[in-house]
Each structure stands twice: as C-alpha cells, then as structure tokens.
C-alpha positions as CSV (number, residue, x, y, z in Angstrom):
1,M,-11.6,57.1,-48.0
2,E,-10.9,56.9,-44.3
3,R,-10.5,53.3,-43.1
4,P,-13.1,52.2,-40.5
5,W,-11.3,51.7,-37.2
6,Y,-13.1,48.4,-36.5
7,K,-11.5,46.6,-39.4
8,N,-8.3,46.0,-37.3
9,V,-9.1,45.8,-33.6
10,V,-8.6,43.1,-31.1
11,I,-11.8,42.7,-29.1
12,Y,-11.9,41.7,-25.5
13,A,-15.3,40.4,-24.1
14,V,-15.8,41.1,-20.5
15,N,-18.5,40.1,-18.1
16,V,-18.4,43.0,-15.7
17,R,-19.7,41.2,-12.6
18,T,-17.0,38.5,-12.7
19,F,-14.0,40.7,-13.8
20,Q,-13.1,42.9,-10.8
21,D,-14.9,43.9,-7.6
22,S,-13.9,47.4,-6.3
23,N,-16.0,47.7,-3.2
24,G,-16.0,44.2,-1.6
25,D,-19.6,43.2,-2.2
26,G,-18.7,40.1,-4.3
27,W,-19.8,41.6,-7.6
28,G,-17.5,42.9,-10.3
29,D,-18.3,46.5,-11.2
30,L,-17.5,49.4,-13.5
31,P,-14.9,51.0,-11.2
32,G,-13.2,47.6,-10.9
33,L,-13.1,47.2,-14.7
34,T,-11.7,50.7,-15.0
35,S,-8.9,49.8,-12.6
36,R,-7.8,47.0,-14.9
37,L,-7.6,49.1,-18.1
38,D,-3.8,49.2,-17.9
39,Y,-3.7,45.5,-18.0
40,L,-5.9,45.4,-21.1
41,R,-3.7,48.0,-22.8
42,E,-0.5,46.1,-22.0
43,L,-2.2,43.0,-23.4
44,G,-2.8,44.8,-26.6
45,I,-6.6,45.2,-26.5
46,T,-8.1,47.9,-28.6
47,C,-11.8,47.3,-28.3
48,L,-13.7,46.4,-25.1
49,W,-17.0,44.6,-25.4
50,V,-18.8,45.3,-22.1
51,Q,-21.6,43.0,-21.4
52,P,-24.9,44.1,-19.7
53,F,-24.8,46.2,-16.6
54,Y,-28.4,47.5,-16.8
55,C,-31.0,47.0,-14.1
56,S,-32.0,43.3,-14.2
57,P,-33.1,40.5,-12.0
58,F,-30.0,38.7,-13.3
59,K,-31.7,35.4,-14.1
60,D,-29.8,35.3,-17.3
61,N,-26.5,37.1,-16.6
62,G,-28.1,40.5,-17.2
63,Y,-29.6,39.7,-20.6
64,D,-33.1,39.9,-18.9
65,I,-33.3,43.7,-18.7
66,A,-35.9,45.5,-16.5
67,D,-34.8,49.1,-17.3
68,Y,-32.7,50.1,-20.3
69,Y,-32.0,53.6,-19.0
70,R,-30.5,52.7,-15.6
71,I,-27.3,51.0,-14.4
72,D,-27.8,48.4,-11.8
73,E,-26.5,49.9,-8.6
74,R,-24.3,46.9,-8.0
75,F,-22.2,47.9,-11.0
76,G,-21.9,51.6,-10.1
77,T,-23.2,54.9,-11.4
78,F,-23.4,56.9,-14.6
79,D,-20.3,58.8,-13.4
80,D,-18.5,55.4,-13.2
81,L,-19.5,54.7,-16.8
82,A,-18.3,58.1,-17.9
83,D,-15.0,57.5,-16.1
84,L,-14.6,54.1,-17.7
85,L,-15.1,55.6,-21.2
86,A,-12.7,58.5,-20.6
87,Q,-10.0,56.2,-19.1
88,A,-10.4,53.7,-21.9
89,H,-10.3,56.3,-24.6
90,A,-7.2,57.8,-23.1
91,R,-5.6,54.4,-23.6
92,N,-6.8,54.1,-27.2
93,I,-9.4,51.4,-26.2
94,R,-12.8,51.7,-27.8
95,V,-15.8,50.6,-25.8
96,V,-18.9,48.9,-27.1
97,L,-22.0,47.9,-25.2
98,D,-24.6,45.1,-25.6
99,L,-27.9,46.2,-27.0
100,V,-30.4,43.5,-25.8
101,M,-33.8,44.4,-27.2
102,N,-35.1,41.2,-28.8
103,H,-36.6,40.5,-25.4
104,T,-37.0,42.1,-21.9
105,S,-37.3,40.8,-18.4
106,D,-40.8,39.9,-17.4
107,E,-40.3,42.5,-14.6
108,H,-39.9,45.3,-17.2
109,P,-42.6,48.0,-16.8
110,W,-43.5,47.6,-20.5
111,F,-44.4,44.0,-19.9
112,L,-46.2,44.5,-16.7
113,A,-48.4,47.2,-18.3
114,S,-48.9,45.0,-21.4
115,A,-50.2,42.2,-19.2
116,R,-52.5,44.4,-17.1
117,D,-54.5,46.1,-19.9
118,P,-55.3,44.6,-23.3
119,N,-56.1,48.1,-24.5
120,A,-52.9,49.8,-23.3
121,R,-50.4,51.0,-25.9
122,F,-47.9,48.6,-24.4
123,R,-50.0,45.6,-25.3
124,D,-48.6,45.5,-28.8
125,Y,-45.1,45.8,-27.5
126,Y,-45.2,42.0,-27.0
127,V,-46.8,39.1,-28.9
128,W,-49.9,37.7,-27.2
129,A,-52.3,34.9,-28.0
130,A,-55.4,33.5,-26.4
131,A,-53.9,30.0,-26.8
132,P,-50.5,28.7,-27.8
133,Q,-50.0,28.9,-31.5
134,P,-48.3,26.2,-33.7
135,V,-44.6,26.6,-33.8
136,P,-42.8,26.4,-37.2
137,P,-39.5,24.4,-37.3
138,G,-37.3,27.5,-37.4
139,Q,-38.8,29.2,-34.4
140,R,-38.5,26.6,-31.6
141,T,-37.1,27.4,-28.2
142,I,-33.4,28.5,-28.0
143,F,-32.9,26.3,-25.0
144,P,-34.2,22.8,-25.7
145,G,-34.0,20.6,-22.7
146,V,-34.3,23.6,-20.4
147,T,-37.3,25.5,-21.7
148,S,-40.3,23.5,-22.9
149,G,-41.7,25.8,-25.5
150,V,-42.1,29.3,-26.8
151,W,-45.5,30.2,-25.3
152,S,-46.1,30.8,-21.6
153,Y,-49.3,31.7,-19.8
154,N,-49.6,35.0,-17.9
155,Q,-52.3,35.0,-15.2
156,T,-52.7,38.7,-15.1
157,A,-53.3,38.9,-18.9
158,D,-55.2,35.6,-19.0
159,A,-53.2,35.0,-22.2
160,Y,-50.1,33.5,-23.6
161,Y,-47.0,35.5,-24.5
162,Y,-44.2,34.5,-26.9
163,H,-40.6,33.9,-26.0
164,R,-37.8,32.1,-27.9
165,F,-35.5,32.3,-24.9
166,Y,-36.4,31.7,-21.3
167,A,-40.0,32.1,-20.0
168,F,-38.9,35.2,-18.0
169,Q,-37.8,36.9,-21.2
170,P,-40.9,37.8,-23.2
171,E,-40.1,38.9,-26.8
172,L,-40.6,42.4,-27.9
173,H,-42.6,42.9,-31.1
174,C,-39.6,44.6,-32.7
175,L,-41.4,45.1,-36.1
176,H,-44.0,47.3,-34.4
177,P,-43.3,51.0,-35.2
178,E,-43.5,52.2,-31.6
179,V,-41.2,49.4,-30.4
180,R,-38.7,50.4,-33.2
181,Q,-38.7,54.0,-31.9
182,E,-38.1,52.7,-28.3
183,I,-35.1,50.8,-29.6
184,L,-33.7,53.8,-31.4
185,K,-34.2,56.0,-28.2
186,V,-32.2,53.5,-26.1
187,L,-29.4,53.5,-28.7
188,D,-29.3,57.3,-28.7
189,F,-29.3,57.5,-24.9
190,W,-26.1,55.4,-24.6
191,L,-24.4,57.0,-27.6
192,A,-24.7,60.3,-25.7
193,F,-22.3,58.9,-23.1
194,G,-19.7,58.5,-25.8
195,V,-19.8,54.7,-26.3
196,D,-18.2,53.6,-29.6
197,G,-20.8,51.1,-30.8
198,F,-23.0,48.1,-29.9
199,R,-23.2,44.4,-30.1
200,I,-26.7,43.7,-31.2
201,D,-27.9,40.7,-29.2
202,A,-30.1,38.2,-31.0
203,A,-30.2,40.4,-34.2
204,S,-31.7,37.6,-36.4
205,H,-34.5,37.1,-33.9
206,M,-35.3,40.8,-33.5
207,I,-36.3,41.0,-37.1
208,E,-38.4,37.9,-37.3
209,H,-42.2,37.9,-37.8
210,K,-42.9,36.5,-34.4
211,G,-45.6,34.1,-33.2
212,T,-46.7,33.2,-36.7
213,S,-47.4,29.7,-37.9
214,T,-45.7,30.0,-41.3
215,K,-43.5,27.1,-42.3
216,T,-40.5,29.4,-43.0
217,V,-39.1,32.2,-40.9
218,R,-39.7,35.6,-42.4
219,R,-37.5,38.5,-41.5
220,D,-37.7,42.2,-42.1
221,H,-34.4,44.1,-42.2
222,T,-35.9,47.6,-41.9
223,L,-35.1,47.9,-38.2
224,L,-31.4,47.1,-38.8
225,K,-31.2,49.8,-41.5
226,Q,-32.8,52.2,-39.0
227,I,-30.3,51.3,-36.4
228,Y,-27.4,51.9,-38.9
229,Q,-28.8,55.2,-39.9
230,L,-29.1,56.4,-36.3
231,V,-25.6,55.3,-35.3
232,E,-24.0,56.6,-38.6
233,N,-25.4,60.0,-37.8
234,R,-23.7,60.0,-34.4
235,R,-20.4,58.1,-35.3
236,A,-18.3,58.5,-38.4
237,A,-17.7,54.7,-38.5
238,P,-20.6,52.9,-36.9
239,F,-19.6,49.7,-35.0
240,L,-22.6,47.4,-35.1
241,L,-21.7,43.8,-34.3
242,A,-24.6,41.5,-35.0
243,E,-25.3,38.2,-33.3
244,A,-26.8,36.5,-36.3
245,D,-26.4,32.8,-36.0
246,V,-28.0,31.9,-39.4
247,Q,-27.4,29.6,-42.3
248,L,-24.6,30.5,-44.7
249,E,-26.9,31.6,-47.5
250,H,-28.5,34.3,-45.2
251,L,-25.4,35.8,-43.7
252,D,-24.7,38.4,-46.4
253,S,-28.2,39.9,-45.9
254,Y,-27.1,41.3,-42.4
255,F,-24.4,43.4,-44.1
256,G,-27.1,44.7,-46.4
257,A,-25.8,47.1,-49.0
258,G,-23.4,48.5,-46.5
259,D,-26.3,50.0,-44.6
260,E,-27.0,47.5,-41.9
261,M,-24.6,45.7,-39.6
262,T,-20.9,46.5,-40.0
263,L,-19.6,43.3,-38.2
264,L,-21.0,39.8,-37.9
265,L,-20.0,37.3,-35.3
266,N,-18.6,34.4,-37.3
267,F,-20.5,31.5,-35.7
268,L,-20.0,29.2,-38.7
269,L,-16.2,29.7,-38.5
270,S,-16.2,28.7,-34.8
271,E,-18.1,25.5,-35.5
272,Y,-15.9,24.4,-38.4
273,L,-12.7,25.3,-36.5
274,F,-13.7,22.9,-33.8
275,L,-14.7,20.2,-36.3
276,A,-11.2,20.6,-37.8
277,F,-9.6,20.4,-34.4
278,A,-11.6,17.3,-33.6
279,T,-10.8,15.5,-36.8
280,Q,-7.3,17.0,-37.4
281,E,-8.5,17.5,-41.0
282,V,-9.0,20.8,-42.8
283,A,-11.3,20.0,-45.8
284,A,-14.6,21.2,-44.3
285,L,-12.9,24.4,-43.0
286,E,-11.4,25.1,-46.4
287,R,-14.8,24.8,-48.0
288,L,-16.3,27.2,-45.5
289,L,-13.6,29.8,-46.1
290,S,-14.2,29.6,-49.8
291,H,-17.9,30.2,-49.4
292,L,-18.1,32.9,-46.8
293,P,-19.5,36.1,-48.3
294,E,-16.9,38.7,-49.3
295,R,-16.6,41.7,-47.1
296,S,-16.8,45.3,-48.3
297,Q,-14.6,48.2,-47.3
298,H,-17.1,48.9,-44.5
299,T,-17.9,45.3,-43.2
300,Q,-16.0,42.8,-41.1
301,W,-16.1,39.4,-39.6
302,A,-15.6,39.0,-35.8
303,N,-14.0,35.7,-35.3
304,F,-14.0,33.7,-32.0
305,L,-13.1,30.3,-30.6
306,R,-15.4,30.5,-27.6
307,N,-17.8,33.2,-26.5
308,L,-19.5,33.7,-23.2
309,D,-22.4,31.3,-24.0
310,E,-22.0,27.8,-25.2
311,L,-20.0,26.6,-28.1
312,D,-22.9,26.3,-30.5
313,L,-22.6,23.4,-33.0
314,E,-26.1,23.8,-34.4
315,R,-25.0,24.2,-38.1
316,L,-22.9,21.0,-38.2
317,T,-24.4,17.7,-39.3
318,E,-25.3,15.3,-36.6
319,A,-22.4,13.1,-37.5
320,D,-19.9,15.9,-37.4
321,R,-21.4,17.2,-34.1
322,Q,-20.8,13.8,-32.5
323,K,-17.2,14.0,-33.6
324,V,-16.8,17.3,-31.8
325,Y,-18.6,16.0,-28.8
326,A,-16.3,12.9,-28.7
327,A,-13.2,15.1,-28.8
328,F,-14.2,17.9,-26.5
329,A,-17.3,17.0,-24.5
330,P,-17.3,13.3,-24.0
331,Q,-19.5,13.6,-20.9
332,P,-23.2,14.7,-21.2
333,T,-22.7,17.2,-18.4
334,M,-20.2,19.1,-20.7
335,R,-23.0,19.7,-23.3
336,A,-25.8,22.2,-23.5
337,Y,-29.1,22.6,-25.3
338,E,-28.8,19.5,-27.5
339,R,-26.4,21.3,-29.8
340,G,-23.4,22.7,-27.9
341,I,-20.6,22.6,-25.4
342,R,-20.5,24.5,-22.1
343,R,-16.7,24.4,-21.5
344,R,-13.9,27.0,-21.8
345,L,-11.2,26.5,-24.5
346,A,-8.3,25.5,-22.2
347,P,-10.1,22.5,-20.6
348,M,-11.4,21.4,-24.0
349,L,-7.8,21.2,-25.2
350,D,-6.7,19.6,-21.9
351,G,-4.5,22.6,-21.1
352,D,-2.1,21.5,-23.9
353,R,0.1,24.5,-24.7
354,Q,0.8,23.4,-28.2
355,R,-2.9,23.0,-29.1
356,L,-3.8,26.3,-27.4
357,E,-1.2,28.1,-29.4
358,L,-2.3,26.4,-32.6
359,A,-6.0,27.4,-32.0
360,W,-5.2,31.0,-31.2
361,S,-2.6,31.4,-34.0
362,L,-5.2,30.1,-36.5
363,L,-7.9,32.4,-35.2
364,F,-5.7,35.4,-35.5
365,A,-4.4,34.4,-38.9
366,L,-7.9,34.3,-40.5
367,P,-9.4,37.4,-42.1
368,G,-11.5,39.4,-39.7
369,V,-11.0,40.7,-36.2
370,P,-10.4,38.3,-33.2
371,I,-12.4,38.2,-30.0
372,I,-10.9,37.1,-26.7
373,N,-13.1,36.0,-23.9
374,Y,-11.9,37.4,-20.6
375,G,-9.5,35.0,-18.9
376,D,-8.7,32.9,-22.1
377,E,-5.4,34.8,-22.4
378,I,-4.2,33.0,-19.3
379,G,-5.9,29.7,-20.0
380,M,-8.7,29.8,-17.4
381,G,-10.8,26.8,-16.8
382,D,-14.5,26.3,-16.1
383,D,-16.8,25.0,-13.3
384,L,-19.2,22.4,-14.6
385,A,-20.9,22.4,-11.2
386,L,-22.5,25.7,-12.2
387,P,-25.7,25.6,-14.2
388,E,-25.8,25.9,-18.0
389,R,-23.6,28.7,-19.4
390,D,-22.5,29.9,-16.0
391,A,-19.8,27.2,-16.1
392,V,-17.6,29.6,-18.2
393,R,-18.4,32.7,-16.1
394,T,-16.3,32.2,-13.1
395,P,-14.4,35.2,-11.6
396,M,-11.2,36.5,-13.3
397,Q,-8.1,35.0,-11.8
398,W,-5.7,37.8,-11.1
399,D,-3.3,36.3,-8.5
400,A,-3.0,33.6,-5.9
401,S,-4.3,35.6,-3.0
402,A,-7.7,35.2,-1.4
403,N,-10.5,35.1,-4.0
404,A,-7.8,35.3,-6.8
405,G,-7.6,39.1,-6.3
406,F,-11.1,39.5,-7.7
407,S,-12.8,40.6,-4.5
408,S,-12.2,41.2,-0.8
409,A,-15.7,39.9,0.0
410,P,-16.1,36.6,2.0
411,A,-15.9,33.7,-0.4
412,D,-19.5,32.7,0.1
413,Q,-20.6,36.2,-1.1
414,L,-19.0,36.0,-4.5
415,V,-21.2,36.1,-7.6
416,H,-19.7,32.7,-8.5
417,P,-17.2,30.5,-6.8
418,L,-13.6,30.6,-7.8
419,I,-12.0,27.6,-9.5
420,S,-9.9,26.5,-6.5
421,S,-8.9,23.0,-7.3
422,G,-7.7,20.9,-10.2
423,R,-5.5,21.8,-13.2
424,F,-7.0,25.3,-13.6
425,D,-6.9,26.2,-9.9
426,Y,-6.5,30.0,-9.5
427,H,-3.5,29.5,-7.3
428,T,-1.5,28.3,-10.3
429,V,-3.4,29.8,-13.3
430,N,-3.5,33.6,-12.8
431,V,-2.3,36.8,-14.3
432,Q,0.4,37.5,-11.7
433,A,2.0,34.0,-12.2
434,Q,2.3,34.7,-15.9
435,A,2.9,38.4,-16.3
436,G,6.4,39.3,-17.5
437,K,7.4,35.6,-17.7
438,P,9.0,35.1,-21.2
439,D,7.7,31.5,-21.5
440,S,4.2,32.1,-20.1
441,F,1.1,31.7,-22.2
442,L,0.0,35.3,-21.3
443,T,3.3,36.6,-22.8
444,W,2.8,34.4,-25.9
445,M,-0.7,35.9,-26.3
446,Q,0.7,39.4,-25.9
447,R,3.2,38.6,-28.8
448,L,0.4,37.2,-30.9
449,I,-1.8,40.3,-30.4
450,A,1.1,42.6,-31.2
451,L,1.8,40.6,-34.4
452,R,-1.8,41.1,-35.4
453,H,-1.6,44.8,-34.9
454,E,1.6,44.9,-37.0
455,H,-0.1,43.2,-40.0
456,P,-3.3,45.2,-40.9
457,E,-3.6,43.1,-44.1
458,L,-5.3,40.4,-41.9
459,G,-8.2,42.8,-41.4
460,W,-8.6,43.7,-45.0
461,C,-7.7,40.7,-47.3
462,E,-9.9,37.9,-48.5
463,P,-8.3,34.5,-47.9
464,Q,-6.8,32.6,-50.8
465,V,-6.7,29.0,-49.6
466,L,-3.7,27.2,-51.2
467,E,-3.7,23.7,-52.6
468,C,-1.9,21.5,-50.2
469,D,-0.8,17.9,-50.5
470,D,-1.5,17.3,-46.8
471,P,-5.1,17.0,-45.5
472,H,-4.0,18.0,-42.0
473,V,-2.5,21.4,-43.0
474,L,-4.4,24.6,-43.7
475,A,-2.4,27.1,-45.8
476,H,-3.7,30.4,-47.1
477,L,-2.4,33.6,-48.5
478,C,-3.4,37.0,-47.3
479,R,-2.8,39.9,-49.8
480,W,-3.5,43.5,-49.3
481,Q,-1.9,46.4,-51.2
482,D,1.8,45.5,-51.4
483,R,1.8,43.1,-48.4
484,T,1.5,39.3,-48.6
485,L,1.4,36.8,-45.8
486,L,1.4,33.0,-46.0
487,L,0.0,31.3,-43.0
488,A,0.2,27.5,-42.4
489,H,-1.3,25.5,-39.6
490,N,-0.8,21.8,-38.8
491,L,-3.9,20.4,-37.1
492,A,-2.3,16.9,-36.6
493,D,-0.6,15.5,-33.6
494,Q,2.4,14.5,-35.8
495,Q,5.0,16.4,-37.7
496,R,3.9,17.3,-41.3
497,Q,6.0,18.3,-44.3
498,P,3.6,19.9,-46.8
499,M,4.6,21.1,-50.2
500,L,2.9,24.3,-51.5
501,T,2.9,25.5,-55.0
502,L,2.8,29.3,-55.5
503,P,2.4,29.9,-59.2
504,D,2.3,33.7,-58.7
505,W,5.6,33.6,-56.9
506,P,8.2,31.9,-59.1
507,Q,10.8,34.0,-57.2
508,A,10.3,35.4,-53.7
509,K,12.0,36.2,-50.5
510,V,10.3,34.1,-47.8
511,T,10.8,35.3,-44.2
512,P,9.3,33.4,-41.3
513,I,7.9,35.9,-38.7
514,F,6.1,33.7,-36.2
515,G,6.1,30.0,-35.1
516,A,8.1,27.3,-36.8
517,Q,11.0,28.3,-39.0
518,E,12.1,25.4,-41.2
519,H,11.3,25.8,-44.8
520,S,12.8,25.8,-48.3
521,F,11.7,27.7,-51.4
522,E,12.6,27.1,-55.1
523,D,10.9,28.0,-58.3
524,G,7.5,28.7,-56.8
525,H,7.5,25.6,-54.6
526,L,7.5,26.0,-50.8
527,A,8.3,23.1,-48.5
528,L,7.5,23.5,-44.8
529,T,8.3,21.4,-41.8
530,L,5.6,21.8,-39.1
531,P,5.9,20.2,-35.7
532,P,2.8,18.5,-34.1
533,Y,0.1,21.3,-33.8
534,G,2.7,23.6,-35.4
535,Y,2.1,26.9,-37.2
536,M,4.2,29.2,-39.4
537,W,3.6,32.8,-40.5
538,L,5.7,33.9,-43.4
539,R,6.2,37.2,-45.2
540,L,6.5,37.0,-49.0
541,T,8.3,39.8,-50.8
542,A,9.2,39.9,-54.5
543,S,12.8,39.3,-55.4
544,E,14.8,39.1,-58.5
545,K,16.6,35.8,-59.2
C-alpha cells in the first residue's frame, strides 16, 4: 500500500496578506508568497496551508467570503495562483487551501437573494426564523463578549438569521441538498487548479442541525463523506484537515471509517500542552495521550502550539484554565472570548530560548504532523493594541529595513502595523538577522525540522508513554517497523534526573541524537540528566550483551 504523503509533512500556515507584498500596496499577495518559496524550502516546509484569498469584505481576515470563485484583486489573479502552485510543486511543497463554507459574508449574493425573496431557492441556503429561537447550551456564540447572540435581524427579510460566528457571517444550511452540491462544486473548482487539499474550516459546525432548540447538538456526517468521495476521486491521497474542536469522545467520528477527514487539528493536545507548561507537570498530558483515538494508515493528527486564532482553552476545567491564564495571560487584555489567549508563543514564553526549544521539541516529538504558524520560526511577537485575533497577524519580519522587508508602501498603508518596539521589535527579530547564524533560533528550527523528516516513525507510531519517577518529565517511546525513538522532555525550571524502566529492552544501544546527551543505561534501566526545560531524543537499537 502506498503511504499517504500527508502522514509525514511539516505544515506552514501562512496569512497571505501579512506575509509578503509584491506591488507596494501594503497588502501581502500571491506573487509575494511565491517569491518566498525558496525560504520555505530551506526551512524544510513540505506543506503550505494558504489562508483565504477569496473576494471578501475582510471583516474577519477573509473568513467572511463574498464569492467562492474569485480571488480578491488585492491578492492577485488566477495566473498568480497557478504560478504559486507550479513553483511550490517544483520545490516539493504541497499547497492546501481553506474551505470556508460553514458561513458566508452577509454580502454574498446567495444571502442577499435569500433575504430579498422568501420564495427564492436561496432562502433555504440559510437558517431563518420569524423570531429568535431558544439556544441550546452547545450552540451559543463562538465569540462571547464580542457577539451577543446567534440570531440577528435582517430588515430586508423582516426575519432573523442564524450565525454562530459574527453577525456579518450568516450560517449556510449545509445539510440542505442544494447547499451540499454548492460546496462540492467549490471544491471541484479549486481542485482543477491543482491544489493538493483543503483545511475544512468549522467542520464540526458545518454538519450541525442549525437553529434547533434541542438540548443536545445533533450532527450529520453525510456531507463530510461526500467531500471525501469527491476529493478521493481527484487525488490519490486526499488531504482533508478538519477544524473540529469537539470533546474527546466525539473526535474519532470525524475520521469516520477512513471515509471522512484524513487529518484533524489536535485542539485538545494544544490545550493540555499549555496546561503542562503552566504547571510544569505532565500527568494531565499523559492521560490525554493515552486516550486520544488511534490513527489508521490513512488518518493523522495535525499538532500545533498556536494557530492564527486564539489559543482556545475551552476544554480545560475552569481551575486549569485559570492556571494557564496566570502563567501566560495574566492581564485581561491578553485574553479572548472568555476561554482563550490572543498572544503568540514567543511572548507567552517571555522570549526564553530554553522554553521555546522545549515547546517546539515536544510538539515535533509527538505522533502526528506539526504545524508552524508563519513567523514563529524566528520567535515573532504580537501587538495587543490590535483587536481580537489580529494581535497575532502582524506582517512577517524579513529584515531590519523599512517595513521589515514586508512592503514598500508607506507605513500607514500597511494591512497592520509592524512590531517596531520592545523585545520583539522587527529591527532585532527578523529572518535576515538569524539566517545562516549557527546559534540562532531560526537555525535551530531548521535542524528540528530536518530531524523530523529524518524520522518518519513520528508520523506513523502510536505513543507509548513510559512510567517515570519524576512528575515533571514526559517520556515516551515511538516504534514503527524496526525503528524506535525514546523522547524525554523536562517541563521544570530545574535540572531533573529521571529513571526510566524499559522492560522490552534489557540490552540496547542508546544513542542521543538531539538535545541533552548525559545518560546511562544498564539492564533495562535508563537514567537521564535533563537541564532546566531540557529535552533528549534517543535512538534505541537492539544489541547483544
């Protein structure tokens, strides 16, 4: 059986309008992204997640789409997209796009037609009611504290429409047969350009029975199966990455029987990683790893520390969430939506190189594929003066020249201001300052990514968490075919010397390959010395005593 290519990629998430401006209008664009592909190749990126560039009012970073079949002219043309795909593929970089069809912009022609005429075919594309309906606990607004509810009045229709996100993002009735066909048509359109797959935005919300007053959320997975069937007919190994931030017991359903989503964003892992970082203890993280559903030969986790939204802590208990807030978002302005944190990774960890290395080493060591948010490979900061999630969407910092090399436009015309003061000032934190420097964080990240490519077992194995006599150390084995890795991470701010028992390895050759080196091994007992926030990757090979 041919191995799916997506089981062992390193994904780079890029916000096109803040990555590279090619024409001096202050907006990043597709030609600008294409011009930076050599940088991504040298970094070791093998999959590029390109966020929305469709026609949009851009009230929500392009996730409010007004036309699914057009590229917003500020990003470029269809020829520019074709060139990006050709140039990326020539560098062995796959390209996946966001499919955002849980909701549209309220400026989309479908919604305008739906509002104008209650008898039009488009009326049933959305969920309407004469009066706001009761809202069950599981279907409240996604943005508490910013959006007041899930029903908004439309004067043209003289009716209320349903939206889980912002009021300018009315929800499509995705279970309606005609809407399903529209979704499949959009997928087919972009597949014809040669894209390699899709991230399915708000996948768990797409398949909800919307606007009902039932006490529990009901979901119909038929649409996800139809999406899989279409993409599988066009691509030998369909890349379908679902945003499904649901409870643990529901996660496995999005893989289906190998006939739905092929990758899932691992939201639970992200939350428990930060709980572990905050408490310097690994017990809760160990429990999660032991309960995550097993992956099949065709499915995969997509692991991340921070994405381009907030760090969502919704699944933690209130007590545990407060521990994470205290460690990483002590000020209310650092928080978002009564559940999360709107900061980038480097500021959350105070720019501490040891802690950053620990966090990234642990992410890359866990089974699944890692996602890097653009700029995190150089330790970019955030701008909390920007509203909501825009705090982490500042322009990419390429060098110390005007506008950080992002754009030649006047500074007041940039899509967002540069970070130009403080610890993460672009004059000091930028690609040029770190490229080729042996001791830079960027060079360290390049080594980590190369190491991940050299060890495909991390994409295939199921983790075997090892018993450890130290509550601050996570140690696990990764076995696949004839390859075995042992990966140990010290979450404490003090040196730890854990003892691990390896009953299946009474004799072995133990070879450190990354991180700390000091260890001893005798009769199945492995003693490690890990510095504060230290990590150690070791190769185990059988040996005769």
